[in-house]
C-alpha positions in Angstrom: -2.5 1.7 19.7 -4.8 3.1 16.8 -3.4 2.9 13.3 -4.6 2.3 9.7 -3.9 2.4 6.2 -5.3 4.1 4.1 -6.5 2.5 0.8 -7.6 4.0 -2.4 -7.5 4.1 -6.3 -6.4 6.6 -8.4 -8.0 6.5 -11.8 -5.8 7.5 -14.6 -6.4 9.1 -18.0 -6.9 5.9 -19.8 -8.9 4.2 -17.0 -6.1 2.2 -15.6 -5.6 3.0 -11.9 -2.7 3.6 -9.4 -3.0 2.0 -6.3 -2.3 4.1 -3.4 -1.6 3.0 0.2 -1.1 5.7 3.1 0.4 4.7 6.3 -1.9 6.8 8.8 -0.8 6.2 12.6 0.4 9.8 13.2 0.1 9.9 16.8 3.1 7.1 17.0 4.9 8.7 14.2 3.2 6.1 11.8 4.3 3.1 13.5 3.2 -0.1 12.1 1.1 -2.5 14.0 -0.2 -5.9 13.0 -3.4 -4.8 11.7 -1.8 -2.3 9.3 0.7 -4.9 8.3 -2.1 -7.3 7.5 -4.0 -4.5 5.8 -0.7 -3.8 3.6 0.1 -7.4 2.4 -3.8 -8.4 1.6 -4.2 -5.1 -0.2 -1.0 -5.7 -2.2 -2.1 -9.2 -2.8 -5.1 -8.4 -4.2 -3.5 -5.6 -6.6 -1.0 -7.6 -7.6 -3.8 -10.0 -9.5 -5.5 -7.0 -10.7 -4.7 -5.9 -14.3 -6.5 -2.8 -13.8 -3.7 -1.5 -11.1 -0.8 -0.7 -13.1 1.6 0.7 -10.0 1.2 1.2 -6.2 2.4 4.4 -4.5 3.3 4.0 -0.8 3.5 7.1 1.3 2.4 8.3 4.7 0.2 10.9 6.6 1.2 13.8 8.4 4.5 15.8 8.4 6.7 14.0 10.8 7.3 10.5 9.8 6.9 8.2 7.1 7.3 5.3 9.8 9.2 5.4 12.8 9.2 1.6 13.2 6.8 -1.2 14.5 4.3 -1.6 17.3 6.3 -3.4 19.4 4.4 -2.6 23.0 2.2 -5.2 22.1 4.9 -8.0 21.6 6.6 -6.5 25.1 3.2 -7.2 27.0 3.5 -10.8 25.7 7.1 -11.3 26.7 6.8 -9.7 30.3 5.9 -13.2 31.3 8.0 -15.4 29.2 9.2 -17.5 31.9 5.8 -18.2 33.0 3.8 -18.3 29.6 6.5 -19.1 26.8 4.0 -20.3 24.4 2.1 -17.0 24.4 5.4 -15.2 24.0 6.4 -17.1 21.1 3.2 -17.2 19.2 3.0 -13.0 19.8 6.8 -12.8 18.3 5.9 -15.8 15.8 2.7 -13.9 14.3 4.1 -10.5 14.2 7.3 -11.0 12.6 6.0 -13.7 10.1 3.4 -11.2 8.9 6.0 -8.4 8.6 8.2 -10.1 6.9 6.3 -11.8 4.8 4.9 -8.2 3.9 8.2 -6.9 3.5 9.4 -9.7 1.0 6.3 -9.4 -1.2 7.3 -5.6 -1.6 11.0 -6.6 -2.5 9.6 -9.2 -5.4 6.3 -7.4 -6.3 5.7 -8.0 -10.3 4.5 -4.2 -10.6 6.3 -0.9 -9.8 6.0 0.3 -6.4 6.8 3.9 -5.6 7.8 4.5 -1.7 7.9 8.2 -1.0 9.7 8.8 2.5 9.7 11.8 4.7 10.5 12.5 8.2 11.6 9.7 10.3 12.0 6.7 8.5 13.2 3.7 10.6 13.2 0.3 11.4 10.0 -1.6 10.3 9.4 1.7 7.8 12.8 1.2 6.3 11.5 -2.6 5.6 8.5 -1.3 3.4 10.5 1.6 1.9 13.5 -0.6 1.1 11.6 -3.3 -1.0 10.4 -0.6 -3.3 11.3 -0.6 -7.0 11.2 3.5 -7.1 12.3 4.8 -3.5 11.9 8.6 -3.2 13.3 10.6 0.0 12.2 14.1 0.9 14.8 16.4 1.8 13.6 16.3 5.6 13.9 12.6 5.8 16.2 11.1 8.8 16.8 7.4 8.0 17.9 5.0 11.0 18.1 1.5 12.2 18.3 1.7 15.9 17.2 -1.7 16.6 20.5 -1.9 18.8 18.8 0.1 21.5 16.2 -2.4 22.0 18.2 -5.5 22.0 17.4 -6.2 18.3 19.3 -5.7 15.2 18.7 -4.5 11.6 16.3 -6.6 10.8 13.4 -6.3 7.9 15.7 -7.2 5.3 18.6 -5.5 6.7 20.8 -8.1 6.3 20.2 -7.9 2.5 20.2 -4.2 1.8 22.7 -2.9 4.4 25.1 -5.7 2.8 24.7 -3.6 -0.7 26.4 -0.8 1.1 30.3 -0.5 1.8 31.0 -2.6 4.8 32.2 0.0 6.8 29.3 2.2 6.2 26.7 -0.8 7.0 28.5 -1.5 10.2 28.8 1.9 11.4 24.8 2.5 10.7 24.2 -0.6 12.4 26.3 -0.3 15.4 25.7 3.4 16.4 21.9 3.4 15.2 23.2 6.9 13.5 20.6 9.2 11.7 21.3 9.7 8.4 19.7 12.4 5.8 18.3 12.3 2.3 22.0 13.5 0.5 23.6 10.4 2.4 20.6 8.2 1.4 20.8 9.2 -2.2 25.0 8.8 -2.0 24.7 5.4 -0.6 21.8 4.1 -2.9 19.3 4.0 -0.1 17.2 6.1 -2.4 17.2 6.9 -5.9 15.7 10.2 -5.7 15.3 13.2 -3.4 12.7 15.5 -4.0 10.7 18.5 -2.1 8.1 17.6 0.2 5.9 19.7 -1.2 6.1 17.9 -4.6 4.4 14.6 -3.9 0.8 15.9 -4.5 1.8 17.2 -7.9 3.4 13.7 -8.6 0.5 11.9 -7.9 -1.8 14.5 -10.2 0.9 13.7 -12.9 0.7 10.1 -12.4 -3.0 10.5 -12.9 -2.6 12.2 -16.1 -0.8 9.4 -18.0 -2.4 6.7 -20.6 -0.4 4.0 -19.4 -1.7 1.6 -21.6 0.4 3.3 -24.3 3.6 2.5 -22.6 5.2 -1.3 -22.3 7.7 -0.1 -19.9 6.0 1.4 -16.8 9.1 1.2 -14.5 11.1 3.5 -16.9 8.3 6.0 -17.4 8.0 6.4 -13.9 11.7 6.8 -13.3 11.7 9.7 -16.0 9.0 11.2 -14.4 10.9 11.1 -10.7 14.0 12.5 -12.7 12.1 15.7 -13.0 10.8 16.1 -9.5 14.8 15.3 -8.5 16.3 18.1 -6.4 20.0 18.7 -5.4 20.3 19.0 -1.4 23.0 21.4 -0.5 24.6 19.9 2.3 27.0 17.2 2.5 25.3 14.6 4.2 25.5 13.8 8.1 27.2 10.1 7.4 29.1 11.4 4.0 30.6 14.3 5.8 32.7 11.9 8.0 33.1 9.2 5.3 37.1 9.1 6.0 36.8 8.6 9.4 34.0 6.4 9.5 36.3 4.1 7.0 39.1 4.4 9.2 37.1 3.7 12.5 35.2 0.5 11.1 38.1 -1.9 10.5 39.1 -5.1 12.3 37.1 -7.1 15.0 34.3 -5.8 16.8 36.0 -4.7 20.2 38.4 -2.7 17.8 35.7 -0.8 16.1 33.8 -0.1 19.4 36.8 1.1 20.9 38.0 3.2 17.8 34.5 5.0 17.5 34.0 5.5 21.3 37.5 6.8 21.7 37.3 9.0 18.3 37.9 13.0 19.0 35.3 14.3 16.7 34.1 17.8 17.2 30.3 17.4 15.9 27.0 16.9 17.4 26.0 14.2 15.3 29.0 11.9 15.8 28.8 12.5 19.6 25.3 11.2 19.3 26.4 8.1 17.4 29.0 7.5 20.1 26.3 7.8 22.6 24.0 5.6 21.1 26.9 2.9 20.5 27.7 3.3 24.3 23.8 2.6 25.1 23.5 -0.4 22.7 23.1 -3.9 23.8 26.5 -5.8 23.6 24.8 -8.9 22.5 23.0 -7.0 19.6 26.2 -5.0 18.7 27.8 -8.5 18.2 24.6 -9.7 16.1 24.8 -6.6 14.1 28.5 -7.4 13.3 28.3 -11.3 12.6 25.4 -10.4 10.4 27.1 -7.7 8.3 30.6 -9.4 8.1 29.6 -13.3 7.7 26.4 -13.3 5.7 26.9 -10.7 2.6 26.2 -13.1 -0.2 22.8 -14.4 1.1 19.7 -14.3 -1.1 16.9 -12.4 -0.2 14.7 -15.0 1.1 17.3 -16.5 2.9 18.2 -13.3 4.5 14.6 -13.3 5.8 14.6 -16.8 6.8 17.6 -16.0 9.1 16.1 -13.0 10.2 13.0 -14.5 11.4 14.9 -17.3 13.5 17.3 -14.4 14.8 14.5 -12.2 15.8 12.7 -14.8 17.8 15.8 -15.7 19.5 16.4 -11.9 20.6 12.7 -11.8 22.0 12.8 -15.2 23.8 16.6 -15.4 24.9 17.8 -12.0 24.2 17.8 -8.4 25.4 14.7 -7.5 23.6 12.4 -7.4 26.3 14.4 -5.2 28.8 15.6 -3.1 25.7 11.9 -2.1 25.2 11.5 -1.9 28.7 14.0 0.6 29.4 13.7 2.6 26.4 9.9 2.5 25.7 8.0 1.2 28.4 9.8 2.6 31.5 12.0 5.6 29.9 14.7 4.7 32.1 17.5 4.6 29.6 19.1 2.3 32.0 18.7 -1.2 30.6 20.3 -4.1 32.4 21.8 -6.1 29.6 22.7 -9.6 29.5 26.4 -8.4 28.8 28.4 -5.6 29.7 30.8 -5.6 27.2 31.1 -7.1 23.7 34.0 -9.2 24.5 31.5 -11.0 26.9 29.5 -12.5 24.4 31.4 -15.6 23.3 31.1 -17.4 20.2 28.8 -20.2 21.1 26.3 -17.9 21.9 26.2 -16.3 18.8 26.2 -19.7 16.9 23.2 -20.6 18.6 21.4 -17.0 17.9 21.9 -17.5 14.1 20.8 -21.4 14.4 17.8 -22.0 12.9 14.8 -21.8 15.5 12.5 -25.2 16.1 9.2 -23.5 14.5 7.4 -25.0 11.7 6.1 -21.4 10.7 8.8 -19.9 8.6 7.6 -16.7 7.1 8.1 -17.4 3.6 7.0 -21.0 3.1 2.9 -20.6 2.8 1.5 -20.5 -0.6 -0.2 -17.0 -0.1 3.0 -15.7 -1.7 3.2 -16.7 -5.4 5.2 -19.5 -5.9 7.1 -17.6 -8.8 8.5 -15.0 -6.7 10.1 -17.7 -4.2 
């Protein structure tokens, strides 16, 4: 897979600069490969210690997507022969997710403001980048989703942390059904702070360059005030929020009760029907992981969330449904996965306990010294 991050610095009125990062892998909806994440991570570290950089602007090329996820085909190739070559499979999972989670964590804890401007498909690994930014803008054409349960994973990239800040019934519905929500939903749920017209992005960048940033002591406040002026009101009721009452009623009780309630709900709506189809398709093991993640660990600190997710993700790849999920949906495109379990009730508490226990690895994602100690 080709793909790169376009890196530039925009000079402002007083000679200071805005660092600009543009995801550019348009043929794959700007999916993140290892090299792109490495570019992001290393450049963010450089800019964090550069006094001339006052803020970072993160966006994506093309009209279709901010980022539709990660390049999981490379990991799949390593997992294909995991029974014969476990070490290669482990190293592939370890290296990719260590770097991805480290980059996400750095964005969350960055010492300078980061404006993330989302548009189009905003999913999976792209959400991990977006949600860490201090200033999050969703273009009115944004479609946000965490569809990992369809490939044998769960909402990772910090999902344990940011989904737990939502009302639990909304978090569960998003995680279990892989539903797409729009900019109106995102604003209502706090997933973004501003909604804007896609055409306003370039104008906003030009406005940033006209500011004498050295004259302002509170750069975050100035950015917020500038974004207030590009804020637009959306005319729809949202995709998820239009069903807020039903979703709250359906997402109560145990996981089998919730799955049954959603699957048997009679709602005459294409969006809701698609959510039901995705729920029926999803890995039962992944659904159990999602449920445990969002009901048992709502109070974990950010660093603890990433550490838990690191072990959990490796187990999904090495012991769970990840390889089969990627094969069925992305590689062979049969849409007929052979999941380990056929129903959520078959997944025992012992299995879940094993998946949530720390994996035996010395390479935890947040323990290297190249993230400033102060952020930990």
